[in-house]
Structure formats: C-alpha cells, structure tokens
C-alpha positions in Angstrom: 0.1 0.2 0.1 1.3 3.4 -0.8 2.0 5.5 1.9 0.4 8.9 2.4 2.5 11.8 0.5 4.1 14.6 2.6 2.9 18.0 1.3 5.8 20.0 -0.2 6.6 22.8 2.2 4.9 26.1 1.8 6.0 29.0 -0.4 8.7 30.9 1.6 9.5 27.9 4.0 11.4 25.6 1.7 15.4 25.4 2.0 17.7 27.1 0.1 18.9 25.0 -2.8 22.4 26.0 -2.4 24.2 23.9 0.0 27.0 26.3 0.4 27.2 26.7 4.2 26.7 23.2 4.9 30.3 22.3 4.1 32.2 24.2 6.4 35.3 22.7 7.6 36.9 22.7 11.2 40.3 21.8 9.7 42.5 24.2 11.8 46.3 24.6 10.7 47.5 24.5 14.3 45.2 21.8 15.8 44.3 19.9 12.6 41.0 19.0 13.8 38.8 16.9 11.9 36.9 18.2 8.8 33.2 19.3 9.7 30.5 19.0 7.3 27.3 20.5 8.1 25.2 18.7 5.3 24.5 15.4 3.4 26.1 12.1 2.8 29.8 12.2 2.0 33.0 11.8 0.1 36.3 11.9 1.7 39.3 10.9 -0.6 40.7 7.5 0.2 39.0 7.2 3.9 40.0 4.1 5.6 36.8 1.8 6.2 36.0 1.1 9.9 35.1 -2.4 10.4 31.4 -3.2 9.9 29.3 -2.9 13.0 27.1 -6.2 13.5 23.5 -5.4 12.4 20.9 -4.9 15.1 19.4 -8.5 16.2 15.5 -8.7 16.0 13.9 -8.7 19.0 13.1 -12.1 20.7 10.4 -13.2 22.9 12.3 -14.9 25.9 10.8 -16.6 28.8 12.8 -17.3 31.9 11.6 -19.0 35.2 12.0 -16.7 38.3 14.7 -18.0 40.6 13.7 -18.5 44.3 15.9 -16.0 46.7 19.2 -17.5 47.9 19.2 -18.9 51.6 17.7 -21.8 53.6 14.7 -23.1 51.7 11.5 -23.0 53.7 10.3 -26.2 54.9 6.5 -27.2 53.4 4.5 -30.2 54.2 2.4 -29.5 51.1 1.7 -32.7 49.1 1.6 -33.0 45.3 -1.9 -32.0 43.7 -2.5 -29.9 46.9 -3.2 -26.7 44.7 0.0 -25.2 45.0 0.6 -22.3 42.5 3.4 -22.8 40.2 6.4 -20.2 40.1 5.5 -17.6 37.7 7.7 -16.8 34.7 9.1 -13.5 33.5 8.3 -12.4 29.9 10.8 -10.3 27.9 9.0 -8.1 25.3 10.5 -8.1 21.5 12.7 -5.0 21.2 11.4 -2.3 18.9 13.9 -1.6 16.3 15.5 2.0 16.2 15.3 4.3 13.2 18.8 3.7 11.4 20.3 3.9 8.0 22.8 1.1 7.3 25.1 0.3 4.5 26.8 -3.0 5.5 29.3 -2.8 2.9 30.9 0.2 4.1 30.4 -0.1 7.8 27.9 2.5 8.2 25.1 2.2 10.9 23.8 5.4 12.1 20.7 6.6 14.0 18.4 8.5 12.1 16.2 11.5 13.2 13.9 14.0 11.3 15.3 17.4 10.3 14.0 20.6 9.2 15.1 24.0 7.9 16.6 26.8 10.0 16.4 29.8 7.8 17.3 28.5 4.5 19.6 25.9 5.7 18.9 22.2 5.9 19.6 21.0 9.5 22.2 18.4 10.4 22.3 16.3 13.5 24.6 18.0 16.0 25.8 14.5 17.0 28.0 13.6 14.2 27.0 9.8 14.7 23.9 10.5 13.6 22.1 11.3 10.2 19.3 13.3 9.6 16.0 12.7 6.9 14.5 16.1 5.7 10.9 15.8 7.1 9.3 17.5 4.1 10.6 15.5 1.4 9.4 12.3 0.0 9.0 9.2 2.1 10.2 5.5 1.4 6.4 4.6 0.7 5.8 7.6 -1.9 5.6 7.0 -5.4 7.9 9.8 -6.5 10.1 12.5 -5.1 13.5 12.5 -3.2 14.3 11.1 0.2 17.0 13.3 1.4 19.5 12.3 4.1 22.1 14.3 5.5 25.0 13.7 8.0 28.6 14.8 8.8 31.8 13.0 7.4 33.6 14.4 10.3 33.3 17.0 13.2 35.5 18.2 16.0 37.9 15.2 15.4 35.7 12.5 15.1 34.7 10.6 12.3 31.1 11.2 11.4 28.3 8.5 10.6 29.3 8.9 6.8 33.0 9.0 6.8 33.2 5.8 4.6 30.2 6.7 2.4 32.8 7.9 -0.3 33.8 4.4 -1.0 30.1 3.5 -2.2 29.8 2.1 -5.5 26.9 0.7 -8.0 24.8 -2.1 -6.6 25.8 -1.5 -2.9 22.7 -1.9 -0.7 21.3 0.6 1.7 18.7 -0.1 4.4 16.8 2.7 6.0 14.4 2.7 8.9 12.7 6.0 9.3 11.7 7.5 12.5 7.9 7.2 11.4 8.5 3.2 10.6 9.1 3.1 7.0 11.4 0.4 6.4 13.1 0.1 2.9 16.1 -1.1 1.0 17.7 0.6 -1.9 20.3 0.0 -4.2 23.1 2.6 -5.2 23.1 3.4 -8.9 25.3 6.5 -9.0 27.8 8.4 -7.0 28.3 12.1 -8.2 30.4 15.4 -7.2 28.4 18.4 -7.3 29.7 21.9 -7.2 29.2 23.3 -3.7 28.4 26.8 -4.6 25.9 26.0 -7.2 22.1 25.8 -6.7 20.7 22.1 -6.4 17.0 22.1 -6.6 16.7 18.5 -7.5 17.4 17.5 -4.0 14.5 19.4 -2.6 11.5 17.9 -4.6 8.4 15.7 -3.9 8.2 15.0 -7.6 10.0 13.1 -10.2 11.9 10.0 -9.9 11.3 8.2 -6.6 14.9 7.9 -5.3 17.1 7.9 -2.1 19.8 10.5 -2.0 22.6 10.8 0.8 24.9 13.8 0.4 27.9 15.3 2.3 30.8 17.4 1.8 34.0 16.2 0.1 37.0 17.1 -2.1 39.7 19.3 -1.1 39.5 22.1 1.3 39.6 25.5 -0.1 39.6 28.7 2.3 38.1 26.8 5.2 35.4 25.0 3.2 35.2 21.8 1.5 35.2 22.4 -2.5 32.7 19.8 -3.7 29.5 18.1 -2.3 29.1 14.3 -2.8 25.8 12.6 -3.7 24.9 9.1 -3.6 21.8 8.1 -5.3 19.9 4.8 -4.7 16.5 3.4 -6.1 14.2 1.0 -4.4 15.2 -2.5 -4.5 
C-alpha cells in the first residue's frame, strides 16, 4: 500500500537549494581538527573503512523462570496436587527496532532522526554519529520524489556517520528505517560530485523519480570549506 504523501513545504519555507554553508570545515592549521561537514552524505578522498558493525538483532520473546531467593529453603508439608501455585515466569517483550541507516558494505550504521529547515538551510544532526532525513521530503513509501538524507563526514576530531560513504559503488545496498516506521531497501546506482557553490533544486523535491539521495561534503578544502558535495543516489530494490 502506498504511504501517504507529504505535502511540499509552503512557499517561503523551503530550504535554499544552495548547500554552500553546509560544508564548513573544522580543519585548523594548528590543531588539525577533523573536517566538519554541515550537510548530507559524504565524500572523503581515500577513507580508511572502519569495520562493519554488527547489525542489530531482531527482538525475541524469551521466557525465563523466576529463581527463588538465596538462603535456606523453607520447609513445606504440602503434598503433590494440593493446589500449590507454580512459580511465575518473566516475559521479555520484543525490542522495537530503532530508526537507522545501514550500508553494511561500508560499515555504516547510524541512528536516523528527522530534520527541518532553519532559515534557508537544512539542519544536520549535532551528533556526528547520527544522520538526518528531511521531514518535508518524499518518504520511502511514496511513488515519487527524493528521500533526502544528510550527515557529517567528520566533526571536531571525530569521524562522522558518513565517513566511509565515499567508497560507495553501484550495487551497494542501503537499508533505511525512518523515525515514522518506514522500512526500505535501496540499491546504489550512482555516485556524483556536485559543485558546492551551485544551486541544487533537484535535491529538494517531492516530484520526479522516486529515489534516495545521501549527500555530504568532500573534495579538497579551499578557504576553510570543502570544495565539493558528493551525492549517492539509490533506487528501491
């Protein structure tokens, strides 16, 4: 069943299609702090790929008997069949999967939260270990439009959630579970560099081809900013 479409943001509330300020860098000549990217999924030349984290195991229902307390057992004269109530059991409820973006081939496994627009700029999660999905964009269950995801490549000396995204290639699989419960699987079809100082209205649309786009900054650092944006485009599998 097709999920309900999200209405496009009203006039005057849509983000700037220029991602200029999303790619400030935190490199300092003296401190050599790690590069910052205030935007969407990333390119970093020749990143060393971290080991792939183990995927979250699905929740399971486990029944465990309640053990009696330690100490001397109480004496009883109850005979079998006298109506004694058996010991109760404890039930563990299945765990609820958390919103997450996963690219197993790249070792990416990051929590997902919705982000909006502040001024004319798309928010990026403050925690570099998280990624954000634009709440006014298309959703995985829609028939058209771009599902837009953003995150850090690095920030303040830490590798960001999308540190290894630059190594993505056609055919890689992306699994996405959104905060509103949409679970989807995508196949990467292209990896492109975009000019940072140009407009990119195609990223902010609920029309056209239905696709997932993960974007971050990349390329060399020029005047305190990354020169490029890198976008990874995927289609439903």
